[in-house]
Each structure stands twice: as structure tokens, then as C-alpha cells.
KOLVEXMAR-444253 format. One line per 2 residues: their letters; for each residue x, y, z of C-alpha. Coordinates in pm, whole numbers, plus 50000, padded with zeros to 5 digits. Example, Ala and Ser with C-alpha at 12.3 -4.5 7.8 and 13.67 -1.06 7.14 Angstrom:
AS	51230 49550 50780; 51367 49894 50714
//
This chain:
MK	96710 65441 81563; 97070 65346 81502
LL	97039 65048 81734; 96722 64930 81558
EY	96900 64939 81223; 97146 64679 81352
CL	96850 64459 81450; 96714 64444 81094
PD	96746 64115 80903; 96965 64278 80632
AS	97056 64641 80690; 97229 64666 80351
TL	96901 64633 80157; 96653 64790 80402
NL	96598 65144 80520; 96432 65209 80857
KH	96150 65464 80833; 95987 65462 81178
WD	95893 65232 81465; 95609 65199 81717
LD	95618 65036 82062; 95314 64907 82252
AE	95420 64846 82612; 95088 64692 82717
SH	95083 64417 82455; 95466 64389 82444
QM	95470 64440 82068; 95700 64647 81848
VI	95622 64738 81487; 95902 64854 81257
TV	95836 65003 80914; 96114 64956 80659
CS	96144 64989 80284; 96366 64826 80025
IQ	96643 65039 79876; 96697 64821 79569
TV	96671 65013 79243; 96727 64718 79010
AC	96529 64397 79017; 96566 64065 78836
CP	96270 63885 78683; 96230 63546 78857
LC	96142 63372 78527; 96367 63513 78255
QT	96631 63673 78482; 96605 64005 78294
LT	96716 64316 78488; 96478 64610 78504
RR	96449 64949 78671; 96092 65029 78569
VH	95870 65040 78881; 95508 64945 78852
SR	95381 65013 79209; 95454 64963 79580
YK	95285 64764 79852; 95347 64652 80211
RT	95419 64306 80343; 95368 64214 80709
LK	95643 63989 80841; 95691 63826 81179
DL	96050 63851 81301; 96257 63735 81594
PL	96148 63884 81930; 96346 64183 82054
AQ	96409 64134 82428; 96062 64084 82580
FG	95885 64244 82282; 95745 64061 81982
LT	95874 64217 81659; 95664 64279 81347
IM	95816 64426 81031; 95609 64628 80784
LE	95811 64585 80467; 95751 64819 80168
VC	95855 64655 79842; 95821 64744 79475
KF	95658 64575 79181; 95851 64597 78853
FC	95772 64562 78484; 95954 64285 78303
LN	96112 64438 77990; 96145 64102 77814
EA	95852 64081 77570; 95889 63704 77539
CR	95851 63652 77913; 95516 63529 78042
RR	95533 63741 78355; 95472 64106 78279
IF	95481 64230 78640; 95673 64081 78930
TE	95760 64169 79288; 96120 64227 79381
RL	96288 63941 79562; 96474 63979 79892
PT	96633 63634 79934; 96837 63724 80242
IV	96529 63850 80428; 96216 63661 80331
AP	96103 63387 80093; 95840 63464 79827
WA	95486 63473 79970; 95618 63406 80321
RR	95474 63578 80630; 95784 63539 80850
TR	96148 63630 80798; 96400 63363 80710
RY	96586 63390 81041; 96260 63359 81235
AE	96160 63051 81033; 96504 62899 81094
QL	96466 62946 81470; 96120 62783 81467
TA	96258 62493 81264; 96547 62441 81506
IG	96311 62437 81806; 96076 62196 81630
LS	96358 61958 81537; 96485 61954 81895
LG	96154 61915 82079; 95880 61818 81836
GS	95534 61975 81834; 95379 62014 82180
AA	95707 62059 82368; 95817 62324 82116
VR	95496 62518 82182; 95565 62517 82557
LG	95921 62643 82507; 95805 62902 82255
QH	95575 63057 82515; 95880 63130 82733
LN	96079 63266 82437; 95796 63495 82319
VA	95758 63283 82006; 95390 63243 81920
AS	95352 62932 81703; 95118 62637 81711
RN	95202 62268 81716; 95102 62230 81351
TF	95330 62518 81254; 95634 62345 81402
LH	95544 62014 81239; 95480 62183 80902
LI	95822 62348 80908; 95986 62015 80988
AR	95798 61837 80708; 95917 62093 80454
LS	96283 62018 80526; 96473 61810 80274
FP	96674 61511 80384; 97044 61586 80433
EM	97295 61424 80203; 97455 61128 80381
DT	97738 60900 80278; 97689 60525 80283
PR	97783 60411 80634; 98058 60159 80694
ML	97869 59993 80983; 97494 59962 80935
GV	97236 59848 81189; 96911 59694 81060
DD	96599 59648 81272; 96223 59660 81234
FA	95974 59906 81383; 95595 59911 81404
LR	95398 60144 81182; 95087 59977 81327
KG	95169 59726 81597; 95063 59378 81506
HQ	94967 59474 81151; 95228 59676 80962
YG	95603 59698 81014; 95890 59881 80849
TI	96269 59868 80859; 96499 60130 81006
LV	96863 60161 80899; 97102 60327 81144
DL	97466 60434 81109; 97626 60259 81406
ET	97926 60496 81410; 97730 60821 81427
HQ	97413 60670 81580; 97200 60855 81324
PV	96910 60710 81121; 96995 60662 80755
AL	96671 60545 80593; 96325 60406 80665
LP	96202 60121 80445; 95826 60062 80400
DR	95838 59692 80499; 96073 59433 80644
SA	96108 59204 80346; 96436 59068 80216
ET	96380 59211 79867; 96339 59571 79989
LA	96653 59551 80203; 96852 59390 79922
EW	96752 59665 79675; 96863 59937 79918
LK	97199 59769 79982; 97261 59728 79609
AH	97182 60098 79553; 97421 60199 79835
PG	97736 59987 79803; 98018 60017 80054
VE	97868 59871 80372; 98131 59656 80547
IL	97951 59538 80864; 97580 59465 80900
SR	97416 59425 81241; 97080 59249 81261
DR	96851 59040 81477; 96775 58673 81419
SK	96535 58742 81131; 96585 58507 80837
AY	96441 58768 80600; 96708 59022 80698
KR	96977 58755 80667; 96867 58671 80313
GM	96836 59039 80216; 97187 59114 80343
SE	97332 58810 80165; 97176 58919 79837
GA	97237 59295 79865; 97583 59298 80027
PE	97736 58950 80004; 98084 59074 80099
AI	97968 59246 80421; 98014 59081 80760
QV	97688 58998 80939; 97686 59020 81318
AD	97418 58993 81587; 97329 59317 81762
RF	97391 59373 82133; 97027 59356 82234
HL	96971 59010 82089; 97300 58880 82229
LQ	97184 58977 82577; 96842 58832 82503
NL	97002 58498 82408; 97205 58505 82730
EE	96891 58574 82935; 96703 58283 82777
TL	96997 58048 82837; 97025 58147 83203
EK	96651 58103 83253; 96672 57749 83118
AF	96976 57670 83334; 96825 57804 83658
KG	96473 57678 83600; 96363 57454 83888
QV	96621 57593 84133; 96392 57840 84310
QV	96421 57669 84649; 96801 57667 84626
FR	96818 58041 84561; 96564 58105 84837
RI	96781 57917 85091; 97086 58113 84978
EQ	96899 58442 85021; 96775 58344 85366
AQ	97130 58256 85466; 97247 58615 85414
PL	97285 58850 85717; 96969 59038 85818
GN	97029 59401 85927; 97334 59443 86157
AV	97297 59101 86323; 97536 58821 86237
VT	97337 58523 86120; 97506 58190 86067
PW	97373 58022 85752; 97309 57657 85740
AC	97497 57449 85489; 97347 57514 85147
EL	97398 57234 84905; 97319 57282 84538
TP	97138 56948 84536; 96765 56886 84556
QP	96640 56853 84915; 96404 56578 85034
TI	96040 56660 84981; 95860 56769 85299
TK	95493 56824 85361; 95338 57166 85323
RA	95224 57160 85685; 95581 57108 85803
QR	95699 57395 85584; 95434 57627 85728
LE	95529 57522 86081; 95895 57596 86017
RY	95820 57939 85869; 95579 58010 86156
EQ	95857 57945 86406; 96106 58155 86211
VH	95864 58450 86204; 95818 58444 86583
IL	96188 58403 86653; 96278 58702 86435
QQ	95994 58904 86590; 96126 58828 86940
QG	96474 58939 86830; 96329 59282 86748
YR	96305 59277 86369; 96035 59476 86192
IQ	95749 59317 86002; 95875 59434 85662
DI	96228 59304 85734; 96093 58965 85834
AH	95877 58948 85520; 96170 59043 85294
HL	96411 58799 85457; 96174 58502 85447
GM	96029 58585 85105; 95676 58631 85239
GK	95409 58894 85218; 95359 59132 85509
RT	95000 59016 85547; 95123 58658 85593
VY	95364 58771 85864; 95081 58955 86040
TY	94873 58636 86024; 95151 58425 86175
LS	95201 58678 86456; 94830 58684 86541
HE	94865 58336 86714; 94550 58214 86540
TF	94687 58000 86261; 94865 57741 86477
PE	94736 57785 86835; 94849 57435 86931
WQ	95212 57530 86861; 95224 57840 87079
PS	95335 57678 87411; 95628 57500 87246
IR	95738 57822 87076; 95732 58017 87402
RR	95933 57745 87576; 96196 57748 87303
GS	96236 58124 87302; 96479 58306 87077
GL	96815 58183 86971; 96724 57815 86945
DP	96599 57810 86588; 96793 57548 86388
VL	96795 57777 86086; 96865 58125 86231
HN	97030 58184 86567; 97262 58441 86724
//
């Protein structure tokens, strides 16, 4: 009994009467009563000692070891002695234990809220099953929705970007503190006027990070003209990628020759001279003949099909076709006479 008293939400205001343990269902029921003799009216704040009646409240509490804990709380109803007060009868409040009209203790609700904030709805339900916390997905989401937004100072470095409320139809704007990496606000659209109004209502931003949107640029210039505007990291890398694509466009054959010149496996392969200049145009039949010969030379040197395909930039099915001696039957005698090691491109 003494140990159970220490497990109560607030032992200073509750008195343990008895407890019941059901080993089959892994449930424990504890009956407690309030020891308060004076109550305060929630409307007029008048103190009273006059008891009207008593009743029991059923509260869900934190699990105790592997047992789910239910508290049967006996509380009193009091008369309000203030004749001008609208409420003639009220139930005593226990703010450290349970909220008015609640069916779970405050500490149990705080634990559910913490799990919901960390994992969301469905994942929180799966974790709750291991922690002996029986709550549905909607319960976790409802507790999160009831939370008020924390008070946040205006960030010094603010990141601005858009997000899709409905992709292709409706977009909003997210504001992120770049120093703490925490979201600051969500705006209903991505217009310059909405962003400018928010910046004017929250002065003090020194650096603004954005994409290449002209609307965001105009909103930042109107809302925080003294702030420095910079491009975010993602769009800087995106600009670099587009520039490199334009610079390397049309150089596929050059990069393919460079890749083919690299060593294959443990063998030492001598690359031919790769010049970063366009090569003379050759017929497709000559190209296929050259690749056909390379496939057979590498196969005679003992390389696997997948290694040959990777080295020559071909599909494995194409390599199988070349090795079947059906594509170019008229070239087979010359290939056998040449043997391995005589290929002008790859040789030992």
C-alpha cells in the first residue's frame, strides 16, 4: 500500500482506499478519494466548505510495470456561497491531477502527446502497443491538434520556400529558422503580399534565403528592405547542375572512350590516346564490328559477361548476342586468326 501511494499522481491531495489486481487481463484498479476540505468556485473564486454530494470519476493513468492502471477517483461537489454567482453547485478541481471533464490524468495525457509529437499517428499506435498504452491514431492526432503554438522569437536568418497543399493546384509558404532548423510559420499562399505582411509584422530578420521566385524577391524587398537576400543551397547546386549539363552536352562519346580506357578488373589495360576533340564520323556497321571484336577478345581473356557489358557500356543481352556467332558469321574466321591480345583498343 505504501508503495502504491508513491505511484499516485499527487499523493498530497489523494488518499488511497484500496486496490484490485487482475492478473489475467493485466489491469490494476486503484480507488482513491480527495482529501481537500475547501474548494474554490471556478467562476467567482469564492471559497466554500459546504459539501453537496460525492461521485466517482474513472481516470486512465500511466501503466504500472506490465499492468494498465485505472484510477477510481472520489471527488466532492460543493455549494457556491456567493448568491450573485451563476453556478450554484460545482465540482472540486484537482489541477495537478486531472483537467475538468477529462478521462485521463494529466501525466498520462502528457506522455501520449509526447509520443504523438515524436512519431505521428500510426507509428505512435504501434509504439503504444509495446508500452501498454492503448490509444488510437485519432487520439494521438487530437492531442497534438489541441496544443498551442510555442512562443518563438523572430529569427535572424530566415529560409523561405513553397510547399504543396495540393500538388499542381494549391501551394503555401513555409518559413524556417536556419539557425535552429525549426519551422516558424506556414503561410496560406506564396504571394509577395502575404510574405511582405508577415515580415513587416515580425521585424528583425537580417538574412533571407529564397529560391529564384520573383514573387518572394518582391515580398522580401517590400517587407524587409534592409535584409540581405541570398540563394539557398539547393538552388545553387541546381544551377551548377544545369550549367554542367549544358557544358558537357554532346560529349557522350568522349566520356565513353575515357571510361573504356580505365583498367578492367586486375588486368592492366593500356588506353589509347583520348583527345577531347570530335572524332571522324564512322559508319554504324564499322562501330558494331569493332564492338563485336572487343567482346570476343575480352571473352577469350576470361572476363565475365557482366564485366564486359559494364566496360563497353552495353547490355548483357547484346553481349550474349555477339557471343552467339550469329550476328556476324562472316567475321568469325578473321577473329579466330587474330586471337587475343591483338585488339588495337585493348591489349595486354
